[in-house]
N, CA, C and O atoms as a MOPAC input file, in Angstrom:
PM7 MOZYME 1SCF
protein

 N    -75.27000 1    36.73500 1  -107.77300 1
 C    -75.40700 1    38.00600 1  -109.02300 1
 C    -74.13100 1    38.04600 1  -109.48400 1
 O    -73.12900 1    38.39500 1  -108.85900 1
 N    -74.26000 1    37.46000 1  -111.24500 1
 C    -73.11400 1    37.18100 1  -111.96700 1
 C    -72.77600 1    39.30800 1  -112.20700 1
 O    -73.48500 1    40.29700 1  -112.01900 1
 N    -71.37800 1    39.10000 1  -112.67800 1
 C    -70.89600 1    40.45900 1  -113.06000 1
 C    -69.67200 1    40.14600 1  -114.05500 1
 O    -69.37800 1    38.96300 1  -114.22800 1
 N    -69.11400 1    40.91800 1  -114.56300 1
 C    -68.42200 1    41.25700 1  -115.90900 1
 C    -67.58700 1    41.62500 1  -115.22000 1
 O    -67.62000 1    42.52900 1  -114.38600 1
 N    -65.87500 1    40.22100 1  -115.83200 1
 C    -64.62400 1    40.52400 1  -115.53900 1
 C    -63.64200 1    40.68800 1  -116.70000 1
 O    -63.23300 1    39.71300 1  -117.33100 1
 N    -63.26300 1    41.98200 1  -116.97400 1
 C    -62.47200 1    42.20500 1  -117.96800 1
 C    -60.55800 1    42.31300 1  -117.57700 1
 O    -59.94200 1    43.28700 1  -117.14600 1
 N    -60.09200 1    41.07800 1  -117.89100 1
 C    -59.05700 1    40.68400 1  -117.87700 1
 C    -57.93800 1    40.51000 1  -119.11100 1
 O    -58.10100 1    39.63900 1  -119.96500 1
 N    -56.80000 1    41.40700 1  -119.12900 1
 C    -55.80400 1    41.57000 1  -119.91100 1
 C    -54.81300 1    40.21100 1  -119.95800 1
 O    -53.91700 1    40.25600 1  -119.11400 1
 N    -54.82300 1    39.31600 1  -120.59000 1
 C    -54.06900 1    38.46300 1  -120.19000 1
 C    -52.70700 1    38.67600 1  -121.42400 1
 O    -52.09900 1    37.81000 1  -122.05200 1
 N    -52.63100 1    39.44400 1  -121.43300 1
 C    -50.98100 1    40.11100 1  -122.74600 1
 C    -50.55800 1    39.68500 1  -122.10300 1
 O    -50.81200 1    39.65400 1  -120.89900 1
 N    -49.47000 1    39.02800 1  -122.88300 1
 C    -47.80900 1    38.66500 1  -122.59000 1
 C    -47.14500 1    39.19200 1  -123.26700 1
 O    -47.08300 1    39.19300 1  -124.49600 1
 N    -46.13900 1    40.09000 1  -121.93100 1
 C    -44.99200 1    41.05700 1  -122.88900 1
 C    -43.54400 1    40.31000 1  -122.82600 1
 O    -43.08600 1    39.50200 1  -122.01800 1
 N    -43.29400 1    40.58600 1  -123.37400 1
 C    -41.75800 1    40.18300 1  -123.60000 1
 C    -40.85400 1    40.61500 1  -123.53600 1
 O    -40.87600 1    41.84200 1  -123.62900 1
 N    -39.85500 1    40.13000 1  -123.39500 1
 C    -38.70900 1    41.28400 1  -122.93600 1
 C    -37.46800 1    40.68200 1  -123.56700 1
 O    -36.99400 1    39.54900 1  -123.49100 1
 N    -37.04800 1    41.86900 1  -124.26800 1
 C    -35.52000 1    41.33600 1  -125.36000 1
 C    -34.54100 1    41.23700 1  -124.40600 1
 O    -34.08600 1    42.03800 1  -123.58900 1
 N    -34.27600 1    39.93400 1  -124.71200 1
 C    -32.67900 1    39.45700 1  -123.90200 1
 C    -31.25100 1    39.18400 1  -125.11200 1
 O    -31.27500 1    38.38200 1  -126.04500 1
 N    -30.49500 1    39.78700 1  -124.87000 1
 C    -29.34300 1    40.27900 1  -125.09500 1
 C    -28.33300 1    38.80800 1  -125.69200 1
 O    -27.24100 1    38.34700 1  -125.36100 1
 N    -29.39000 1    38.42700 1  -126.73000 1
 C    -28.74200 1    37.08900 1  -127.39400 1
 C    -27.80700 1    37.19000 1  -128.41400 1
 O    -27.67300 1    38.39600 1  -128.62000 1
 N    -27.19300 1    36.64900 1  -129.05500 1
 C    -26.24000 1    36.57300 1  -130.26500 1
 C    -26.83400 1    35.63800 1  -131.36000 1
 O    -26.40200 1    35.62700 1  -132.51300 1
 N    -27.78100 1    34.91200 1  -130.95000 1
 C    -28.24000 1    33.99700 1  -131.93400 1
 C    -29.37700 1    34.32600 1  -131.87900 1
 O    -29.72300 1    35.20500 1  -131.08900 1
 N    -30.42400 1    33.58700 1  -132.85900 1
 C    -31.44000 1    33.80100 1  -133.17900 1
 C    -32.23100 1    32.67700 1  -132.39600 1
 O    -31.61900 1    31.72600 1  -131.91000 1
 N    -33.60000 1    32.80300 1  -132.28400 1
 C    -34.16600 1    32.43200 1  -130.94300 1
 C    -34.24300 1    30.87300 1  -131.80900 1
 O    -33.98700 1    29.97500 1  -131.00800 1
 N    -34.45700 1    30.46200 1  -132.87500 1
 C    -34.62900 1    29.25600 1  -133.70600 1
 C    -32.91400 1    28.15500 1  -133.40500 1
 O    -32.89200 1    26.92800 1  -133.30800 1
 N    -31.62900 1    29.14100 1  -133.31800 1
 C    -30.65400 1    28.61400 1  -133.14600 1
 C    -30.38900 1    28.33500 1  -132.23100 1
 O    -30.75900 1    29.14000 1  -131.37600 1
 N    -29.51800 1    26.94700 1  -131.62600 1
 C    -28.79600 1    26.55500 1  -130.21300 1
 C    -27.70700 1    27.58300 1  -130.04400 1
 O    -27.05600 1    28.23800 1  -130.85900 1
 N    -27.71800 1    27.49600 1  -128.29500 1
 C    -26.28800 1    28.44500 1  -128.16800 1
 C    -24.74200 1    27.80000 1  -128.89200 1
 O    -24.74800 1    26.57900 1  -128.73500 1
 N    -23.94000 1    28.09300 1  -129.34600 1
 C    -22.78200 1    27.68300 1  -129.65400 1
 C    -21.87400 1    27.20400 1  -128.76900 1
 O    -21.50100 1    27.65900 1  -127.68700 1
 N    -21.53300 1    26.12300 1  -129.43100 1
 C    -21.15500 1    24.90400 1  -128.87300 1
 C    -20.15300 1    25.23600 1  -128.02800 1
 O    -19.27400 1    25.79300 1  -128.68700 1
 N    -19.75300 1    25.13300 1  -126.45100 1
 C    -17.95800 1    25.23600 1  -125.71800 1
 C    -16.84800 1    24.40100 1  -125.90600 1
 O    -17.11600 1    23.40200 1  -126.57300 1
 N    -16.01900 1    24.46800 1  -125.63700 1
 C    -14.95000 1    23.72500 1  -125.33600 1
 C    -15.38700 1    23.33600 1  -123.85300 1
 O    -15.62900 1    24.15700 1  -122.96800 1
 N    -15.45500 1    21.78400 1  -123.71100 1
 C    -15.66700 1    21.35300 1  -122.31700 1
 C    -13.65500 1    21.10600 1  -122.07800 1
 O    -12.73700 1    21.28200 1  -122.87900 1
 N    -13.65600 1    20.59400 1  -120.45900 1
 C    -12.32400 1    20.70300 1  -120.58000 1
 C    -12.44400 1    18.25100 1  -120.36900 1
 O    -11.84400 1    17.23200 1  -120.71200 1
 N    -13.12300 1    18.51400 1  -119.93300 1
 C    -13.54000 1    17.12200 1  -120.29700 1
 C    -14.99000 1    17.06100 1  -120.10800 1
 O    -15.84100 1    17.75100 1  -119.54700 1
 N    -14.94500 1    15.71900 1  -120.94800 1
 C    -17.27500 1    15.30100 1  -121.00100 1
 C    -17.52100 1    13.69000 1  -120.88900 1
 O    -17.06000 1    12.87300 1  -121.68600 1
 N    -18.25400 1    13.41200 1  -119.86300 1
 C    -18.51500 1    12.04800 1  -119.63300 1
 C    -19.26600 1    11.38100 1  -120.95600 1
 O    -19.62000 1    10.20700 1  -121.06500 1
 N    -19.39000 1    12.28800 1  -121.78700 1
 C    -19.81500 1    11.24900 1  -123.28400 1
 C    -18.52900 1    10.87700 1  -124.09800 1
 O    -18.33200 1     9.87700 1  -124.79000 1
 N    -17.72800 1    11.90700 1  -123.84600 1
 C    -16.41900 1    11.47700 1  -124.57100 1
 C    -15.25800 1    10.23700 1  -124.42900 1
 O    -14.46600 1     9.82200 1  -125.27500 1
 N    -15.54100 1     9.68700 1  -122.59900 1
 C    -14.77200 1     8.97000 1  -121.94200 1
 C    -14.99200 1     7.39600 1  -122.36500 1
 O    -16.14500 1     6.96600 1  -122.38700 1
 N    -14.39700 1     6.93100 1  -122.54700 1
 C    -14.42600 1     5.51700 1  -122.42600 1
 C    -15.38400 1     4.34100 1  -121.31500 1
 O    -15.16900 1     4.69400 1  -120.15600 1
 N    -16.09600 1     3.41400 1  -121.34500 1
 C    -16.82500 1     2.49300 1  -120.42900 1
 C    -15.64000 1     2.59900 1  -119.43800 1
 O    -15.87600 1     3.27300 1  -118.43500 1
 N    -14.15700 1     1.94000 1  -119.56200 1
 C    -13.81000 1     2.18900 1  -118.60200 1
 C    -13.43900 1     3.35800 1  -117.95200 1
 O    -13.67900 1     3.44200 1  -116.74700 1
 N    -12.82100 1     4.40500 1  -118.61400 1
 C    -13.06200 1     5.69700 1  -117.87300 1
 C    -14.15000 1     6.20100 1  -116.94200 1
 O    -13.85900 1     6.96100 1  -116.01800 1
 N    -15.35700 1     5.81300 1  -117.15300 1
 C    -16.25500 1     6.18500 1  -116.94900 1
 C    -16.91000 1     4.92500 1  -115.56600 1
 O    -17.86100 1     5.22600 1  -114.84400 1
 N    -16.38100 1     3.96600 1  -115.48800 1
 C    -16.38100 1     3.09400 1  -114.30100 1
 C    -15.61600 1     3.38600 1  -113.22200 1
 O    -15.93300 1     3.37900 1  -112.03300 1
 N    -14.29000 1     3.71600 1  -113.88100 1
 C    -12.98400 1     4.69200 1  -112.93300 1
 C    -13.66900 1     5.27800 1  -112.29700 1
 O    -13.85500 1     5.13400 1  -111.08800 1
 N    -14.34500 1     6.33100 1  -113.29300 1
 C    -14.99400 1     7.58700 1  -111.99100 1
 C    -15.57400 1     7.69400 1  -111.50300 1
 O    -15.48600 1     8.54200 1  -110.61500 1
 N    -16.53400 1     7.01900 1  -111.64400 1
 C    -17.91600 1     5.65200 1  -111.04100 1
 C    -17.29600 1     5.30800 1  -109.39700 1
 O    -17.62700 1     5.74900 1  -108.29600 1
 N    -16.41300 1     4.46600 1  -109.76400 1
 C    -15.70800 1     4.49300 1  -108.40400 1
 C    -15.00600 1     5.06700 1  -107.69000 1
 O    -14.88000 1     4.79400 1  -106.49700 1
 N    -14.37700 1     6.02600 1  -108.32300 1
 C    -13.84300 1     7.08700 1  -107.24600 1
 C    -14.70800 1     8.04800 1  -106.55100 1
 O    -14.40300 1     8.63600 1  -105.51400 1
 N    -15.78100 1     8.16000 1  -107.18200 1
 C    -16.53000 1     9.21300 1  -106.63700 1
 C    -17.09600 1     8.24900 1  -105.83800 1
 O    -17.02200 1     8.63500 1  -104.67100 1
 N    -17.59100 1     7.24600 1  -105.91500 1
 C    -18.46700 1     6.45700 1  -104.87600 1
 C    -17.60400 1     6.36400 1  -103.50400 1
 O    -18.00800 1     6.56100 1  -102.35800 1
 N    -16.14800 1     5.96700 1  -103.99700 1
 C    -15.09400 1     5.80900 1  -102.68100 1
 C    -14.75000 1     7.02500 1  -101.83500 1
 O    -14.28500 1     6.77300 1  -100.72300 1
 N    -14.87500 1     8.09100 1  -102.11800 1
 C    -14.66100 1     9.19700 1  -102.01200 1
 C    -15.87200 1     9.89600 1  -101.26400 1
 O    -15.66100 1    10.98900 1  -100.73900 1
 N    -17.22800 1     9.27400 1  -101.18300 1
 C    -18.43000 1     9.52100 1  -100.68800 1
 C    -18.23000 1     8.47300 1   -99.78400 1
 O    -18.07300 1     9.14000 1   -98.76100 1
 N    -18.13800 1     7.46100 1   -99.47700 1
 C    -17.96700 1     6.27400 1   -98.47400 1
 C    -17.04000 1     6.85500 1   -97.49400 1
 O    -17.41000 1     6.86800 1   -96.32000 1
 N    -15.71700 1     7.40900 1   -97.84800 1
 C    -15.05100 1     7.88800 1   -97.13800 1
 C    -15.34400 1     9.25700 1   -96.23700 1
 O    -14.76700 1     9.57100 1   -95.19600 1
 N    -16.23500 1     9.87300 1   -96.81700 1
 C    -17.17500 1    10.69000 1   -95.96200 1
 C    -18.37300 1    10.36900 1   -95.09200 1
 O    -18.69000 1    10.96600 1   -94.06300 1
 N    -19.00700 1     9.31600 1   -95.66400 1
 C    -19.39200 1     8.99600 1   -94.26300 1
 C    -18.97400 1     8.40300 1   -93.65000 1
 O    -19.61200 1     8.19600 1   -92.61700 1
 N    -18.02500 1     7.90500 1   -93.75900 1
 C    -17.07900 1     6.83100 1   -92.65600 1
 C    -16.50900 1     8.04500 1   -91.95600 1
 O    -16.52100 1     7.81400 1   -90.74700 1
 N    -16.03400 1     9.19700 1   -92.20700 1
 C    -15.62800 1    10.05800 1   -91.49700 1
 C    -16.70800 1    10.68900 1   -90.24600 1
 O    -16.68100 1    10.69300 1   -89.01500 1
 N    -17.61500 1    11.18500 1   -91.26100 1
 C    -19.10200 1    11.77800 1   -90.68900 1
 C    -19.26200 1    10.45500 1   -89.38300 1
 O    -19.43000 1    10.96100 1   -88.27400 1
 N    -19.23200 1     8.90100 1   -89.37300 1
 C    -19.86400 1     8.43900 1   -88.65700 1
 C    -19.30000 1     8.35600 1   -87.08500 1
 O    -19.84900 1     8.07700 1   -86.02000 1
 N    -17.85300 1     8.75700 1   -87.47700 1
 C    -16.78700 1     8.49300 1   -86.39000 1
 C    -16.65300 1     9.05800 1   -85.01300 1
 O    -15.71700 1     8.71300 1   -84.29200 1

């Protein structure tokens, strides 16, 4: 037996306290360091340091 349903799919938009328009991106913030600004050698050194720290953590945990 078919019956009719009335559904209201209205979207409610709540206002957000942004200081810029919706089409404008967030203003850039100064980063103390950036992976994008590092040289290739710096990135490799950072990757090696993180890898070494993780291996030390693994070896200590296995002890």
